N, C-alpha and C positions, 0 to 999 in steps of 0.2 A: 504494500500500500504506500501511497505517497505521503510525504511528511504532513501535508495539510489535511489529509484524510484520517489521521490518527483519531480514534474516538475520544470524545471528552464528555461522556455521559455522566450524570450525577449518580453517586453511590454513597453508601455509608462510609466508605474509606475516603471519598473526596471531602466529606464534611470534616474528617479528621486530618485533612491536609496531607494525605498519603497518596503518592502517585506511583504508577508503574512505569518502568522504562521499557519501551518497545522499539523494535527495529522498523525503520521506514526508509523509503528512497527519497533522497533530496533532489533538488532541481537539476543536478548534474548526473542523475541516474546512479549515484553511489549510495551504498547502505550507510545509514547513520542512526543515531538513537534519538528518541523523542519521548517526552513525558506525557502520560495519559492519565486522566482522572478515572478512567474506567469505561466499560461498555456494557450495554444492557444485559447480554447473556451472563457475563461475569457477576453483575449485580444481582441477578435473579438467583444464581447458584450460591452466592454468599449469603443472601437473605434466607434461603432455604436451609443452609447449614446452620446459621445462627438460630433459626426457629427450632431446629431439632435439638440444639444444645440447650436452649431455654426450656424446652419440654422435658429434657432429661434432668435438668436442675430441679424443676418443679416436682417431677415424679420422685426424685430422691428426697426432697424436703417433705413431701407427703408421707413417704415411707418412714422417715425419721419420726414425724409427729404421730404416726400410727404405731410406733414402737416395732417396726418391722426391720429396721436397719439402724446403724449407729450414725452419728454426725460425721464420721470419717468419710462415709460414702458420699454424703451431701457435699462436703467441702472438696472432695476429689472431683466431683462433677462441676462444682462452681469454678474450680481452677482449671477446668478443661484437661484433666488428666485421665489416664486409664490405670488399671491395676498394675501392670508392669512398671509404668513410669513412677507411680506413687511408691511402690515397693522399693525401687532403686533409690529414690530420694530419701526414704526413711531408713534404708539399709537393712530391710527385713525381707524374708522370703515372701513371695506372692501369697502362698497359702496362709501365712500368718496374718498378713494384712487383710485378706478376705475373711479370716476368722474374726478379726477385730470389727468387722461390719455387724456382727451379731450383738444386739444390745446387751445381753447378759454378760458376754465376754468384755465388751467395751467398758461396762461399769466396774469391772475388776482390774482394769489396766492400771499399772503404777504410773506415778508422775513422770518418771524418766521416759517411758514409751510415749505418754501423752505429749510430753514436751517435744519429742521428735516430730510428731505430727503437727503440733502447733508451729514449730519452726518452719516446716515445709509450707504450711498455709499462711505463714506470716500473721498469726493471730496469737492470742493468749490461750493458756490451757482452759481458763474459764469460758472463753468464747467457743472453744472447741467442744466443751461439754454441753452447750445449750444452742438451740436453734430458735430464733424468734419467729413467732407466727406472723 
């Protein structure tokens, strides 16, 4: 595409002043780079992905409030992590982290383990222990 044809559609990233660098052909027919605020198909895909993430966060919060899972799962979703990533950040096996999702197990965790999770999520242990409705 030509440099002047690079899409500049509005997107969530454009409002955050984030631009993509794309390749375009300049007036001499040579490849060059140009900044783009986005284009419609990418905006749609990003919006869909963000909607799925928000749904996962809401579902995790509901499960915590219904005592079906621990706040660790909620904060994992809130910070856009998955089990392997969280396990690597806290330095525990995946099966142990998954076990910590059980409310009964979570309530028995010592402060040292809770502090590891709190550090990863950049919150206090007290914030980790509660979820506000």
